[in-house]
C-alpha positions as CSV (number, residue, x, y, z in Angstrom):
1,M,140.1,121.4,55.9
2,S,142.7,121.4,53.2
3,P,141.8,122.2,49.5
4,T,142.6,118.6,48.5
5,A,140.3,117.1,51.2
6,A,137.5,119.5,50.3
7,V,137.8,118.3,46.6
8,N,137.7,114.7,47.7
9,F,134.7,115.3,49.9
10,K,132.8,117.0,47.0
11,Q,133.6,114.0,44.8
12,I,132.4,111.5,47.3
13,A,129.2,113.5,47.9
14,A,128.6,113.7,44.1
15,I,129.1,109.9,43.8
16,A,126.8,109.2,46.7
17,C,124.2,111.6,45.2
18,G,124.5,109.8,41.9
19,L,124.0,106.4,43.5
20,A,121.0,107.6,45.3
21,L,119.4,109.0,42.1
22,G,120.3,105.7,40.4
23,C,118.5,103.7,43.1
24,V,115.4,106.0,42.8
25,F,115.4,105.5,39.0
26,V,115.7,101.7,39.4
27,L,112.9,101.6,41.8
28,Y,110.8,103.8,39.6
29,S,111.5,101.6,36.6
30,M,110.6,98.4,38.6
31,C,107.3,100.0,39.6
32,T,106.7,101.1,36.0
33,M,107.4,97.6,34.7
34,R,105.1,96.2,37.4
35,V,102.2,98.3,36.2
36,D,103.1,97.7,32.5
37,K,103.4,93.9,33.1
38,Y,99.6,93.8,33.7
39,S,98.8,95.9,30.6
40,H,99.2,92.8,28.3
41,Y,97.7,89.4,28.6
42,Y,99.3,87.2,26.0
43,L,102.6,85.7,27.2
44,Q,105.2,83.9,25.2
45,T,107.5,81.7,27.2
46,K,110.9,80.9,25.8
47,K,111.8,77.2,25.5
48,N,114.4,75.4,27.5
49,V,113.9,77.5,30.6
50,S,115.3,76.5,33.9
51,R,113.0,75.1,36.6
52,G,113.8,77.9,39.0
53,S,112.4,80.7,36.9
54,T,110.7,81.5,33.6
55,E,111.7,84.3,31.3
56,I,108.5,85.7,29.8
57,K,108.6,88.1,26.9
58,M,105.8,90.6,26.7
59,E,104.2,91.8,23.5
60,D,105.9,95.2,23.8
61,G,109.3,93.6,24.1
62,L,109.7,94.1,27.9
63,K,111.0,91.1,29.8
64,H,110.8,90.1,33.5
65,E,111.6,87.1,35.5
66,S,108.5,85.3,36.7
67,Q,109.3,83.0,39.6
68,V,107.4,79.8,40.1
69,V,104.2,80.2,42.1
70,N,104.8,79.3,45.7
71,K,101.4,79.4,47.3
72,S,102.7,79.4,50.9
73,T,104.3,82.8,50.3
74,R,101.6,84.4,48.2
75,K,99.8,87.5,49.2
76,G,97.9,87.3,52.5
77,G,100.1,84.7,54.1
78,E,99.6,81.1,55.1
79,N,96.4,81.5,57.1
80,K,94.5,83.5,54.5
81,V,91.2,82.3,53.2
82,K,92.0,81.6,49.5
83,K,89.6,83.0,47.0
84,I,88.6,80.8,43.9
85,L,87.1,82.7,41.0
86,F,84.9,80.8,38.6
87,W,85.7,82.9,35.5
88,N,83.0,81.5,33.2
89,K,80.2,78.9,33.4
90,W,80.4,75.1,33.1
91,Y,77.5,74.8,30.7
92,H,74.9,76.8,32.7
93,R,76.5,76.1,36.1
94,T,77.8,79.3,37.5
95,Y,79.3,77.6,40.5
96,Y,80.2,74.3,38.9
97,D,77.7,72.3,41.0
98,F,79.8,73.2,44.1
99,G,78.5,76.4,45.7
100,A,79.4,80.0,46.6
101,G,81.4,81.4,49.4
102,E,83.1,79.5,52.3
103,E,80.0,77.4,53.1
104,P,80.6,74.6,50.6
105,F,84.0,73.8,51.9
106,K,82.5,73.3,55.4
107,R,79.3,71.5,54.1
108,Y,81.4,68.9,52.2
109,N,83.8,68.6,55.1
110,C,86.8,69.4,52.9
111,P,90.2,68.5,54.5
112,E,91.2,72.2,54.0
113,K,88.3,74.6,54.6
114,R,90.2,78.0,54.3
115,C,88.8,78.8,50.9
116,S,85.9,80.7,49.3
117,T,84.4,80.8,45.8
118,T,83.0,83.6,43.8
119,S,81.8,84.2,40.2
120,N,82.2,88.0,40.5
121,R,84.8,89.1,37.9
122,D,85.3,92.4,39.8
123,E,87.1,90.3,42.4
124,F,89.6,89.1,39.9
125,E,92.5,91.1,41.5
126,E,92.0,89.4,44.9
127,A,91.5,85.8,43.5
128,D,94.2,83.3,44.4
129,A,92.9,80.9,41.7
130,V,91.0,81.5,38.5
131,V,89.0,78.6,37.1
132,T,88.2,78.7,33.4
133,C,86.0,76.1,31.7
134,G,87.5,75.3,28.3
135,R,84.2,73.9,27.0
136,L,82.9,76.3,24.4
137,M,79.2,76.8,23.9
138,E,77.7,76.8,20.4
139,W,77.2,80.5,20.5
140,E,80.8,81.3,21.6
141,A,83.3,82.1,18.9
142,E,86.3,81.8,21.3
143,L,87.1,81.4,24.9
144,V,87.0,84.8,26.7
145,L,89.9,85.0,29.2
146,P,90.8,87.5,31.9
147,P,92.4,90.7,30.5
148,R,95.8,90.1,32.2
149,R,97.9,87.4,33.7
150,D,99.1,87.8,37.3
151,P,101.9,85.2,37.6
152,E,101.1,84.9,41.4
153,Q,97.6,83.6,40.6
154,V,96.9,79.9,40.0
155,Y,95.1,79.5,36.7
156,V,93.0,76.3,36.4
157,Y,92.0,74.9,33.0
158,F,88.7,72.9,33.6
159,N,87.3,70.6,31.0
160,R,85.4,67.3,31.2
161,E,84.8,67.0,27.5
162,A,87.1,65.7,24.9
163,P,89.4,68.2,23.1
164,V,87.4,67.9,19.9
165,T,84.8,70.1,21.6
166,Q,87.3,72.9,22.1
167,L,86.5,75.1,19.1
168,G,89.1,77.8,19.9
169,N,92.8,78.0,19.3
170,N,94.6,76.4,22.2
171,H,97.9,78.1,21.4
172,R,96.4,81.2,22.9
173,L,96.2,79.3,26.2
174,N,99.8,78.3,26.3
175,N,101.8,79.6,29.3
176,V,98.6,80.8,31.0
177,F,97.4,77.8,32.9
178,N,99.5,76.0,35.5
179,V,96.8,73.6,36.9
180,T,94.6,71.2,34.8
181,M,91.4,69.8,36.0
182,T,90.1,67.3,33.4
183,Y,89.2,63.7,32.9
184,R,92.8,62.9,32.0
185,R,94.6,60.8,34.6
186,D,97.7,63.0,34.2
187,S,95.8,66.2,35.1
188,T,97.0,68.2,38.1
189,I,93.6,67.4,39.7
190,P,92.0,64.5,37.8
191,F,88.2,64.8,37.4
192,P,87.0,61.4,35.9
193,Y,83.4,60.7,35.5
194,S,83.6,57.8,38.0
195,V,86.2,55.6,39.7
196,I,86.4,52.0,40.6
197,E,86.9,51.3,44.3
198,P,87.1,48.2,46.5
199,R,83.6,47.2,47.6
200,K,82.9,48.4,51.2
201,D,79.8,46.2,51.9
202,K,80.6,42.8,50.5
203,L,77.8,41.3,52.6
204,G,75.3,43.5,50.6
205,Y,76.5,42.2,47.3
206,I,73.7,40.7,45.2
207,A,75.1,38.3,42.5
208,V,73.7,38.2,39.0
209,T,72.2,34.7,38.5
210,K,71.2,32.5,35.5
211,E,67.6,33.3,36.3
212,D,68.4,37.0,35.8
213,I,69.9,36.5,32.3
214,E,67.3,33.9,31.2
215,R,64.8,36.7,31.0
216,K,66.9,38.6,28.5
217,S,66.3,38.2,24.7
218,K,68.6,35.9,22.8
219,D,67.3,37.1,19.5
220,H,68.1,40.8,20.2
221,P,71.2,40.7,22.5
222,V,72.8,44.1,21.7
223,S,71.5,47.6,22.2
224,W,72.8,51.1,21.6
225,M,71.5,54.5,22.6
226,V,72.7,57.4,20.5
227,S,71.4,60.7,19.2
228,R,74.6,62.4,17.8
229,C,74.7,60.9,14.4
230,H,78.0,60.6,12.7
231,K,79.7,63.0,15.2
232,K,83.1,64.3,14.3
233,G,85.9,62.6,16.1
234,C,84.7,58.9,15.9
235,V,83.7,56.1,13.6
236,R,81.2,54.4,15.9
237,H,78.4,54.5,13.4
238,E,80.6,52.9,10.8
239,Y,81.5,50.2,13.2
240,V,77.8,49.5,14.1
241,E,77.0,49.4,10.4
242,H,79.5,46.6,9.9
243,L,78.6,44.9,13.2
244,S,74.9,44.8,12.3
245,R,75.7,42.5,9.3
246,F,76.6,39.7,11.8
247,I,74.4,40.3,14.9
248,P,71.2,42.3,15.5
249,V,71.7,45.7,17.1
250,D,68.7,47.6,18.5
251,I,69.3,51.3,18.2
252,Y,67.6,53.9,20.4
253,G,67.5,57.7,20.0
254,R,67.6,60.0,17.1
255,C,69.9,57.8,15.1
256,G,67.7,54.7,15.3
257,N,64.1,53.7,15.1
258,L,63.5,52.8,18.8
259,T,62.7,55.0,21.7
260,C,63.1,54.7,25.5
261,S,61.6,56.3,28.6
262,R,62.1,60.0,28.9
263,D,61.7,59.9,32.7
264,S,65.4,59.4,33.4
265,S,68.5,57.7,32.2
266,D,68.1,55.2,35.0
267,T,64.7,54.2,33.9
268,C,66.0,53.6,30.4
269,M,69.0,51.6,31.6
270,I,66.7,49.4,33.7
271,M,64.7,48.6,30.5
272,Q,68.0,47.9,28.7
273,E,69.2,45.7,31.6
274,R,66.0,43.7,31.5
275,R,66.0,43.1,27.7
276,Y,69.6,43.0,26.5
277,K,72.9,41.3,27.3
278,F,75.3,43.8,25.7
279,Y,75.3,47.6,25.6
280,L,77.4,49.5,23.1
281,A,79.2,52.1,25.3
282,F,80.8,53.8,22.3
283,E,82.4,57.2,23.0
284,N,81.8,60.2,20.8
285,A,85.5,60.9,20.6
286,V,88.6,58.7,20.5
287,C,90.8,60.4,23.1
288,R,93.3,59.3,25.7
289,D,91.7,58.4,29.0
290,Y,88.2,59.6,27.7
291,V,85.8,57.3,29.5
292,T,82.4,58.8,30.2
293,E,79.2,57.8,32.0
294,K,78.4,55.5,29.0
295,A,80.7,52.8,30.3
296,F,80.6,53.6,34.0
297,R,76.8,53.8,34.2
298,T,76.4,50.4,32.4
299,L,78.6,48.7,35.0
300,N,76.0,49.5,37.6
301,Y,73.5,47.2,35.8
302,S,73.5,43.5,34.8
303,I,74.5,44.2,31.3
304,V,77.9,44.0,29.8
305,P,79.4,47.1,28.2
306,V,81.1,46.8,24.8
307,V,83.5,49.8,24.8
308,M,85.0,51.8,22.0
309,G,87.3,54.7,22.6
310,G,90.9,55.9,23.0
311,A,91.4,54.9,26.6
312,N,93.3,52.0,28.0
313,Y,90.2,50.5,29.5
314,S,92.1,47.7,31.4
315,E,93.7,50.4,33.5
316,I,90.4,52.2,34.3
317,L,87.6,49.6,34.5
318,P,87.4,46.4,36.6
319,P,89.0,43.3,35.3
320,H,86.8,41.2,32.9
321,S,83.9,43.7,33.2
322,F,83.8,44.9,29.6
323,I,84.4,43.9,26.0
324,D,86.8,46.1,24.0
325,V,86.2,46.3,20.2
326,R,90.0,46.7,19.7
327,D,90.6,43.1,21.1
328,F,89.0,41.8,17.9
329,E,90.4,41.7,14.3
330,S,87.1,42.8,12.9
331,P,83.4,43.6,13.7
332,A,82.6,40.1,12.4
333,Q,85.0,38.5,14.8
334,M,83.5,40.4,17.7
335,A,80.0,39.5,16.6
336,S,81.1,35.9,16.7
337,Y,82.3,36.3,20.3
338,L,79.0,38.0,21.3
339,H,77.1,35.1,19.8
340,Y,79.2,32.7,21.9
341,L,78.5,34.6,25.1
342,N,74.8,34.9,24.2
343,N,74.6,31.1,24.1
344,N,76.9,30.3,27.0
345,D,75.4,31.5,30.3
346,T,78.4,30.4,32.4
347,A,80.9,32.4,30.3
348,Y,78.5,35.4,30.2
349,L,78.1,35.4,34.0
350,E,81.9,35.6,34.4
351,Y,81.6,39.3,33.3
352,F,79.9,40.1,36.6
353,A,82.3,38.3,39.0
354,W,84.1,41.6,39.5
355,K,81.1,43.0,41.4
356,R,82.0,40.9,44.4
357,D,85.1,42.9,45.0
358,Y,84.6,46.3,43.4
359,E,82.0,49.0,42.9
360,V,81.6,52.1,40.8
361,R,81.6,55.5,42.5
362,K,80.7,58.7,40.7
363,V,83.2,61.5,41.2
364,E,81.4,64.7,42.5
365,P,82.5,68.3,41.8
366,Y,83.1,68.9,45.5
367,E,86.0,66.4,45.5
368,V,88.1,68.3,43.0
369,F,87.4,71.7,44.5
370,C,88.3,70.4,47.9
371,R,91.5,69.3,46.4
372,L,92.1,72.7,44.7
373,C,91.7,74.3,48.1
374,Q,94.3,72.0,49.5
375,L,96.6,72.8,46.6
376,L,96.4,76.5,47.2
377,H,97.6,76.0,50.8
378,E,100.3,73.5,50.0
379,E,104.1,74.2,49.6
380,S,104.1,72.8,46.1
381,Q,105.3,74.9,43.3
382,L,103.8,75.3,39.8
383,L,105.6,76.5,36.7
384,I,103.8,79.0,34.4
385,D,105.5,77.7,31.2
386,F,102.8,75.0,30.6
387,D,102.2,74.1,26.9
388,L,98.5,73.4,27.0
389,E,98.3,73.0,23.3
390,E,100.9,70.1,23.3
391,W,99.3,68.5,26.3
392,W,95.6,68.9,25.4
393,D,95.1,69.9,21.8
394,T,93.4,67.6,19.4
395,M,96.1,67.6,16.8
396,A,99.2,67.7,19.1
397,G,100.6,64.5,20.4
398,E,97.7,62.6,19.0
399,T,95.7,62.9,22.2
400,C,92.7,62.3,20.0
401,L,92.0,60.8,16.5
402,L,89.7,62.9,14.3
403,D,87.7,62.4,11.1
404,D,90.7,63.9,9.3
405,Y,92.3,60.6,10.2
406,R,89.3,58.5,9.1
407,T,91.5,55.9,7.4
408,K,93.5,55.7,10.6
409,L,90.4,55.5,12.7
410,M,89.0,52.7,10.6
411,S,92.3,50.8,10.9
412,Y,92.4,51.6,14.7
413,F,89.1,49.8,15.2
414,N,89.8,47.1,12.6
415,I,87.0,48.2,10.2
416,D,87.4,47.0,6.6
417,P,86.1,49.7,4.3
418,S,85.8,47.3,1.5
419,I,83.0,45.4,3.2
420,E,79.6,46.7,2.4
421,P,77.8,47.8,5.6
422,V,74.1,47.3,6.2
423,P,71.9,49.8,4.2
424,K,70.2,52.8,5.8
425,T,66.8,54.5,5.5
426,N,66.6,58.3,5.9
427,G,70.1,58.3,7.3
428,K,69.2,55.7,10.0
429,L,70.5,52.2,10.2
430,L,68.1,49.5,9.2
431,H,67.7,47.1,12.1
432,L,65.1,44.9,13.6
433,R,62.1,46.9,14.6
434,S,60.8,47.2,18.1
435,R,59.0,44.2,19.4
436,Y,57.4,46.3,22.2
437,S,54.2,48.2,22.3
438,K,54.0,52.0,21.9
439,D,52.9,52.2,25.6
440,E,56.2,50.7,26.7
441,T,58.3,53.2,24.8
442,E,58.5,57.0,24.9
443,S,60.8,59.6,23.4
444,L,64.2,59.9,24.9
445,E,66.8,62.7,24.5
446,I,70.2,61.1,24.6
447,S,72.8,63.7,25.7
448,R,75.6,62.4,23.5
């Protein structure tokens, strides 16, 4: 070998060695970043990111490209049993009224059964989905979240209450959750209190008759059950105070002087159905799509719900099945309409015609968790850069109206603050006292 060839060979060998060392260093750096990536939890996603990937800046200044979550290629492969971790409780329900392990998916005959649930946080690393309930309990200062964020995991934000009950700072939750499971219709997996469906058994439909409503009281046509007095996030008490000037309203619960059966909410509603024509289904928060059992439950009885809230009720409830306070220029005008229906049986009965074609069905927890299992096995992709604060937060996007906007709330529901409402005694509205014996009424705890 010539001296020149020997020199060239040495140079080539040195370059190759350098490239090899460089590859080792790059691989080592990638592994180090992989470990360091999990050492921090809070993520800040840059705005205007492309749909293909999301650049996430870590607290220590490191950056990495986090691809969208594609569940068909996640760890374990397509046929893996996906593990769903319930990170915290839904009230006192550890397993969200669904169940533990693989058994619930089989028991409820889910379309996709290759899933399992657990509440053991030690299994966090193996979880394909982490479900976190955003409803804070009174003793919780803030929502406790997992210590790190694996971009390959699906994070589910679960909440059936209005955002006004979220006491923490939702900006902490930005860019963490990529699936929402709430009452909102635009949730990834909507979880409403009930849905309206076409009636399956039309032959079994029993019509409401004039004889049914003739037994109701014309002197006391309106009732309301409530125990959260002057709750933040609504002006329902102010509305009732004004409404009571023009039509009698019987109020049950802590905020009134009347009581109802403690046995069950059904027992109480049966009593309401027998005595009253209208029930005030006023929500405790004025939020988009927020329609709770107050309205849905009333529809199951021969009593017309008068609704107050932030939802577009015509898109959620059956046609001509309810009376919306926002359709009237004032409480006085609505009272006039209630008086009209109270004295016109034909017009009143029209509010039950929908029952021939539709029925109310309560949405059960198993339905949404069956859907979550399907989602984990689907090809769909989910971005991590989800701004939960903007989508859900009380103040952002006006998803709710709060007491801070009391003037706006009064205007929203056409309440004239210059009109003197009915007086109160001991913080309770003065209204017509019960005409029923003590034996007929017992104490009732109203949940909202």
